[in-house]
C-alpha positions as CSV (number, residue, x, y, z in Angstrom):
1,M,-18.6,59.0,-83.2
2,P,-17.0,58.3,-86.6
3,A,-17.4,54.8,-87.9
4,A,-14.5,52.4,-87.6
5,G,-12.3,52.5,-90.6
6,S,-12.9,56.2,-91.4
7,A,-10.0,58.6,-91.8
8,E,-10.4,59.8,-88.3
9,I,-9.6,56.4,-86.8
10,A,-7.2,55.1,-89.5
11,P,-5.0,52.3,-88.2
12,L,-1.6,53.1,-86.8
13,R,1.1,52.0,-89.3
14,R,4.1,53.5,-87.5
15,L,4.8,53.3,-83.8
16,P,8.2,54.9,-83.1
17,L,8.0,54.4,-79.3
18,V,6.9,51.4,-77.2
19,T,7.0,51.2,-73.4
20,L,7.2,47.6,-72.2
21,Y,6.6,46.7,-68.5
22,L,8.9,43.8,-67.8
23,T,7.2,43.1,-64.5
24,E,4.5,44.3,-62.1
25,R,6.7,43.6,-59.1
26,C,8.8,46.2,-57.5
27,N,11.5,46.6,-54.8
28,S,10.4,50.0,-53.7
29,R,7.3,50.8,-51.5
30,C,6.3,54.2,-53.0
31,V,3.4,56.0,-51.4
32,S,1.9,56.9,-54.8
33,C,2.0,53.4,-56.3
34,D,0.5,50.0,-55.5
35,Y,2.5,47.7,-57.8
36,W,4.6,46.7,-54.8
37,R,1.5,45.6,-52.9
38,H,0.0,43.2,-55.4
39,G,2.3,42.9,-58.5
40,R,3.0,39.3,-59.4
41,T,3.3,39.1,-63.2
42,D,6.5,39.0,-65.3
43,V,6.6,39.3,-69.0
44,S,7.9,36.1,-70.7
45,V,10.9,36.0,-72.9
46,E,9.0,34.2,-75.6
47,S,6.3,37.0,-75.8
48,V,9.0,39.6,-76.3
49,R,10.6,37.4,-79.0
50,R,7.2,37.1,-80.8
51,L,6.9,40.9,-80.6
52,L,10.1,41.7,-82.5
53,P,8.8,41.2,-86.1
54,E,5.8,43.4,-85.4
55,L,7.9,46.2,-83.9
56,A,10.0,46.0,-87.1
57,E,6.9,46.3,-89.3
58,L,5.7,49.3,-87.2
59,G,9.0,51.1,-87.6
60,T,9.5,51.1,-83.8
61,R,12.8,52.8,-82.9
62,V,12.8,53.0,-79.1
63,V,11.7,50.5,-76.5
64,V,11.5,51.8,-72.9
65,L,11.8,49.0,-70.3
66,S,9.7,49.9,-67.2
67,G,7.4,48.3,-64.7
68,G,7.3,47.7,-61.7
69,E,11.0,47.6,-61.4
70,P,12.5,46.1,-64.6
71,L,15.8,45.1,-63.1
72,I,14.2,42.5,-60.8
73,H,12.9,40.5,-63.8
74,P,15.1,37.4,-63.7
75,E,15.8,37.8,-67.5
76,W,16.0,41.5,-67.8
77,S,19.5,41.4,-69.3
78,S,18.6,38.8,-71.9
79,L,15.5,40.8,-72.9
80,A,17.4,44.0,-73.2
81,A,20.1,42.3,-75.3
82,M,17.4,40.7,-77.5
83,L,15.8,44.1,-78.2
84,K,19.2,45.7,-78.8
85,S,20.2,43.0,-81.2
86,A,17.1,43.7,-83.2
87,G,18.4,47.2,-83.9
88,L,16.2,48.9,-81.3
89,S,17.3,51.7,-79.0
90,V,16.6,50.4,-75.5
91,W,15.9,52.8,-72.6
92,L,15.6,52.0,-68.9
93,L,13.3,53.5,-66.4
94,T,14.4,52.3,-63.0
95,S,14.2,52.9,-59.2
96,G,18.0,52.5,-59.2
97,L,18.1,50.1,-56.3
98,S,20.0,47.5,-58.4
99,L,22.1,49.9,-60.5
100,A,25.3,49.5,-58.6
101,K,25.0,45.7,-58.6
102,H,24.4,45.6,-62.4
103,A,26.3,48.7,-63.5
104,H,28.5,47.2,-66.1
105,R,25.7,45.3,-67.9
106,V,23.4,48.3,-67.7
107,V,25.9,50.6,-69.2
108,S,26.5,48.2,-72.1
109,L,22.8,47.4,-72.8
110,F,20.9,50.7,-72.5
111,D,21.1,53.8,-74.6
112,D,19.3,55.9,-72.1
113,I,18.8,55.5,-68.3
114,A,16.3,57.4,-66.1
115,V,16.4,56.9,-62.3
116,S,13.5,57.9,-60.1
117,M,14.8,60.0,-57.2
118,D,12.1,61.4,-55.0
119,G,14.2,62.5,-52.1
120,A,17.3,64.8,-51.9
121,D,18.3,63.2,-48.7
122,A,18.0,59.8,-47.0
123,R,15.1,60.8,-44.7
124,T,12.9,62.2,-47.5
125,Y,13.7,59.4,-49.8
126,A,12.7,56.8,-47.3
127,A,9.5,58.6,-46.5
128,I,8.4,58.7,-50.1
129,R,9.9,55.5,-51.6
130,G,9.3,53.4,-48.5
131,V,12.8,51.9,-48.3
132,D,16.1,53.1,-46.8
133,A,18.0,53.1,-50.1
134,F,19.1,56.7,-50.8
135,D,22.8,56.0,-50.6
136,K,22.4,52.8,-52.6
137,V,20.7,54.7,-55.4
138,C,23.3,57.5,-55.4
139,D,26.0,54.8,-55.6
140,G,24.2,53.3,-58.6
141,V,24.0,56.5,-60.4
142,R,27.7,57.2,-59.8
143,A,28.6,53.7,-61.0
144,V,26.8,53.9,-64.4
145,A,28.0,57.5,-64.9
146,S,31.6,56.4,-64.3
147,G,31.0,53.7,-66.9
148,G,30.3,56.3,-69.5
149,N,26.5,56.2,-69.5
150,A,25.4,59.0,-67.2
151,P,21.6,58.7,-66.3
152,S,19.1,61.4,-65.8
153,L,17.2,61.8,-62.5
154,R,13.4,62.0,-62.6
155,V,11.9,63.7,-59.6
156,T,8.2,63.5,-58.8
157,L,7.4,66.6,-56.8
158,Q,4.9,66.3,-53.9
159,R,4.3,67.8,-50.5
160,A,7.0,65.8,-48.8
161,N,9.8,66.9,-51.1
162,Y,8.9,70.1,-53.0
163,R,11.0,72.3,-50.6
164,E,14.0,70.3,-51.8
165,L,13.7,71.5,-55.4
166,P,17.0,73.4,-55.5
167,R,18.8,70.6,-53.7
168,F,17.7,68.1,-56.3
169,V,19.6,70.2,-58.9
170,E,22.7,70.1,-56.8
171,L,22.4,66.4,-56.0
172,A,22.1,65.6,-59.7
173,R,25.4,67.4,-60.3
174,E,27.1,65.8,-57.3
175,I,26.4,62.2,-58.3
176,G,27.2,62.6,-62.0
177,A,23.7,62.6,-63.5
178,R,23.3,63.9,-67.1
179,R,20.3,66.0,-66.3
180,V,17.4,66.3,-63.9
181,S,13.7,66.5,-64.7
182,F,10.6,67.3,-62.6
183,L,7.0,66.4,-62.8
184,A,4.1,66.7,-60.4
185,V,2.8,63.7,-58.5
186,D,-0.3,62.4,-60.2
187,V,-3.3,62.3,-57.8
188,A,-6.1,63.0,-60.3
189,N,-5.9,59.5,-62.0
190,S,-6.9,56.7,-59.7
191,Q,-6.1,54.0,-62.3
192,A,-2.4,54.9,-62.7
193,F,0.5,52.9,-61.2
194,G,-1.6,49.8,-60.3
195,R,-3.4,51.7,-57.6
196,T,-6.1,49.9,-55.6
197,S,-6.2,51.9,-52.4
198,D,-6.7,55.6,-51.3
199,F,-3.4,57.2,-52.0
200,S,-3.9,60.9,-52.5
201,G,-4.4,62.3,-49.0
202,A,-0.9,63.5,-48.1
203,L,0.6,63.9,-51.6
204,P,-0.6,67.2,-53.1
205,L,0.6,70.6,-52.0
206,L,-1.8,72.4,-49.7
207,P,-2.9,76.0,-50.2
208,E,-0.4,77.3,-47.7
209,D,2.4,75.5,-49.6
210,L,1.7,77.3,-52.9
211,P,3.4,80.6,-52.0
212,V,6.4,78.7,-50.7
213,F,6.6,76.7,-53.9
214,K,6.3,79.9,-56.0
215,R,9.3,81.4,-54.2
216,L,11.3,78.3,-54.8
217,L,10.5,78.4,-58.5
218,D,11.6,82.0,-58.5
219,R,14.8,81.1,-56.8
220,V,15.6,78.2,-59.1
221,E,14.9,80.3,-62.2
222,R,17.3,83.0,-60.9
223,D,20.1,80.8,-59.5
224,Y,20.1,78.1,-62.2
225,A,19.8,80.0,-65.4
226,E,22.8,78.2,-66.9
227,E,21.3,74.8,-66.0
228,F,18.1,75.8,-67.9
229,R,20.1,77.0,-70.9
230,S,22.3,73.9,-71.1
231,G,19.4,71.5,-70.6
232,F,20.8,70.1,-67.4
233,I,17.3,71.0,-66.0
234,A,15.2,69.3,-68.6
235,E,12.2,71.6,-68.3
236,S,12.1,75.3,-69.2
237,P,11.2,77.7,-66.4
238,L,7.8,78.1,-68.0
239,K,7.1,74.4,-67.9
240,L,8.2,74.2,-64.3
241,R,5.7,76.8,-63.4
242,R,3.0,74.6,-64.9
243,L,3.6,72.5,-61.8
244,L,2.4,75.3,-59.6
245,Q,-0.7,75.7,-61.7
246,Y,-1.4,72.0,-61.4
247,F,-1.1,72.0,-57.6
248,S,-3.2,75.1,-57.5
249,A,-5.9,73.5,-59.6
250,L,-5.9,70.5,-57.2
251,Q,-7.0,72.9,-54.5
252,N,-9.7,74.5,-56.7
253,L,-7.6,77.7,-57.0
254,G,-7.4,77.8,-60.7
255,D,-7.6,75.8,-63.9
256,Y,-5.4,72.9,-64.7
257,P,-2.6,73.6,-67.2
258,E,-3.6,73.2,-70.8
259,V,-2.6,69.7,-72.0
260,R,-1.2,69.2,-75.5
261,C,-0.6,65.5,-76.1
262,N,-0.6,63.0,-78.9
263,A,1.2,60.2,-77.2
264,P,-1.3,57.5,-78.4
265,E,-0.6,58.5,-82.0
266,F,3.1,57.6,-81.8
267,S,3.5,55.3,-78.8
268,A,1.9,52.5,-76.8
269,V,2.3,50.8,-73.5
270,I,2.4,47.0,-73.2
271,A,1.8,45.7,-69.6
272,A,3.5,42.7,-68.2
273,D,0.4,40.6,-68.7
274,G,0.3,41.6,-72.4
275,Q,-2.5,44.1,-72.2
276,V,-2.0,47.1,-74.5
277,Q,-2.6,50.7,-73.4
278,P,-2.6,53.9,-75.4
279,C,-0.5,55.7,-72.7
280,F,0.6,55.3,-69.1
281,F,-2.6,56.8,-67.6
282,I,-5.4,55.3,-69.7
283,A,-6.1,51.6,-69.7
284,G,-6.8,49.7,-72.9
285,P,-10.3,48.6,-73.7
286,K,-11.3,45.8,-71.3
287,E,-12.6,43.6,-74.2
288,L,-9.1,43.4,-75.7
289,P,-7.5,40.0,-75.3
290,S,-4.1,39.7,-73.6
291,S,-2.9,37.2,-76.3
292,G,-2.6,37.5,-80.1
293,S,-1.0,39.9,-82.4
294,F,0.2,43.2,-81.0
295,S,-0.7,45.0,-84.3
296,A,-4.2,43.4,-84.3
297,V,-4.8,44.7,-80.7
298,L,-3.3,48.1,-81.5
299,N,-5.6,48.5,-84.5
300,S,-8.7,46.8,-83.2
301,T,-11.9,48.8,-83.5
302,A,-12.0,49.3,-79.7
303,M,-8.5,50.6,-79.5
304,S,-8.9,52.8,-82.6
305,V,-12.1,54.3,-81.2
306,L,-10.3,54.9,-77.8
307,R,-7.5,56.8,-79.6
308,Q,-10.1,58.9,-81.5
309,T,-11.8,59.7,-78.2
310,I,-8.5,60.8,-76.7
311,R,-7.7,62.9,-79.8
312,A,-11.1,64.6,-79.5
313,G,-10.3,65.6,-75.9
314,N,-13.1,63.5,-74.5
315,R,-11.1,61.7,-71.8
316,A,-11.1,63.2,-68.3
317,E,-7.7,61.8,-67.5
318,C,-6.1,63.9,-70.2
319,K,-7.3,67.2,-68.7
320,T,-5.3,66.5,-65.5
321,C,-2.3,64.7,-67.0
322,V,1.1,65.4,-65.4
323,C,3.2,63.7,-68.2
324,S,1.8,64.8,-71.5
325,K,3.9,64.3,-74.7
326,W,3.7,65.9,-78.1
327,N,5.4,64.7,-81.2
328,E,5.1,66.4,-84.5
329,P,3.2,64.0,-86.8
330,V,5.3,62.4,-89.5
331,P,3.4,61.6,-92.8
332,H,3.0,57.9,-93.4
333,E,5.3,56.4,-95.8
């Protein structure tokens, strides 16, 4: 392993993107997540205020507010306004249950909104998200769209909803979404989404589902060619077919899709308790303190070595990642 301070693990001097978990608490009861079972912690307003100068020094441009469910933090509006006043582009990743209630404020505060929508009808939504809130979420999407800030829908495909793939495209159009995106449910990483219990049993597609899913992908590619061209469907047909490859690999019927990702080189995740992670799916080193300078934690020896390990392809989580990100490196100023 290269020594700390070598070129291979040089400190991060620019961090364009930061994801900030406002809370571990959630008002959904999703089958693939455990935050709702045990989440208690909210980020403090003062900790975010202390963070602002460091974000400026790091050249951060975008802060994504996530969680848990960020809109149940009692000070979510003040926190978003504080970040926006600092010149940051503020994005929201939400379950959408509170969108209709807070539509006016959400429209004015956020530059980009993504709503998790894992059912194309009320029955499927309730089965996956654990609450009977399909109509409420649809109303919320319509409310912010009518306010001039149309959100995107983010769909996590799994055994309970994959047959609704075409219907999700139609639903996105009907309720005024800006676009719809799809990713596979993550069942290979037991540490993600605050998981503490066995979650994977009913989530992945089974071998008999795979030919059905392939035919659905064929249909979507044929019937929604214009939606692919316009970007209304965020993924390309080729990228959508990687989902089939992923689900096949879960059944030992092939290799996982090749992952190209450098997210830890241009972004970081700050949990509600202050812990810093290199990405959504890999926890930060346990020896890192939850207090102190964000920059110091980000560029500590332990975190720098972790980023180098990820860069070298030596983390098992990366090989099965469902949400990889690649950003062309920009030379340091």
